[in-house]
N, C-alpha and C positions, 0 to 999 in steps of 0.2 A: 436557480433560480427557484427551486422546491423549498420556500420560502413556510410554505402550510402542508399540515400532513391530512389538514382535512381537504380531500378534492374540492377544488373551488368550482365544477360544476353540479356539485352539493351547496354549495355557498348560494350561484346564482339561482339554484331551484329555491330554496330558502327565500333569499330575497323576494321572488315573485309571490309563492306564500306569503312572506307576511305584510306584502304591499294587496291584498285580496281583502283582509280584513282593518288592514290601516285604515284602508281607504274608504270605510262606512261612513257615514253620514253623520255630522254632531247632532248630538242629543236636541229636539228641539224642549224650546222653555216654553211650557203653556202661559201661564202669565207675567208678563218680564217685568209690569208695573211703569210707573211713569220715572222713575228716576234712575238710570243707566246708572249710576255709580254707584247706589247699593241694593243692584240685583246679582245674583250668583252668577256667576262665571261659569259657561259648560267647559267641559271634558274638551282638550285639543281635538281627540275624536273618540268615536263613541266605542265603549269597551264590554261587551256585555261576558259575562262569565259563560254562558251557554253557548256561546261562538266555535262552534265544532274547530274552524280550520285554526284558529288561536288554539288550543287546546293540543290542536295535533303539533303544531308547531312545539308546544311548550315540553309535550312528552319525547320529542324530538333530542329537545337538547337537552335535555333531561337524561337523556337514555345517552348519550356520548359520555367520552371517557374526561376527567378532567381537562387535560393536556385542547382538548379542541375546542371543548369550552371556553378555554385561555384562548385562543388563536379567537373564536367569534367577538371574545370581548375584546382583543387587540385588534382585531377588525373594525370594528365598529370606531373606535378611537382615534387609528388612523385614519379611516373618511372622515371624520366630523372635525380634525384637526387641519386645519388650512396650513400651518407651518410645517407639520409632520408628513414625511417621507419614507420612502420603502428603506432608506438609510436607520431611519427611528426602528423597522419590527425588532427588531432583538429586545430592545428594551422595552415596548409596549408589549413587548410575549411576556418579558419576564416578570414586568408590573404587573399583568393578570395575573397571572401566577400567583404573586404573592396575597393579590388582593380579594382571592376568591371566602369570601365572606357569609356571602346568601346567595340565596336561588338565583343561577346565573340566567334560565329563562327569565324569571320576573324582571330581574336586572337588564338585563335587553329590551325585552317588551316595554318598558315603559320608557323606551325611547320614541316619540311617536315618528323618526326619520332614520329609524333602525335603517333599512330598506336599504333606501338615496348610501346610506354611511358606510354600508358592507359594499356595494357596488362601487362607492367612492374607492373605499379600500384597497377589493380588489385590481381594479383599476392602476392606482398607487405603486402597486407587487407586479406588476405587467401582466396580469391575468385577462387583460384585455374588458371591453363594455359587455354589458347584457345584450347586448346586441348581436354581437358578432358571434359566428358561425365555431 
């Protein structure tokens, strides 16, 4: 079962941290106009550069070694793919290691459902749900 070198409890804590700032309200568009088809689309979630929780998570991820960063990416991929199972873990992890080209923190936090994907990935690997003690 030791598929992760990163502690599952640490990932679960990251899930809760990410949920705190990903749950911010969407920005308000002041004057949407008459025709909704040509109005600018708001981003899925409000994402401020000055959000201290977001910056804290980015620093945490940036401070991890490349192997642990790859694990977080592979865990996200495992959680978001309905067809992926725990048996796919070694391939996902190897692919994540090969594809580390940009900032891992930016890549991960660009996914609005990151926390849910991590939680589902942990569950698929057999580490339980977030609500288990």
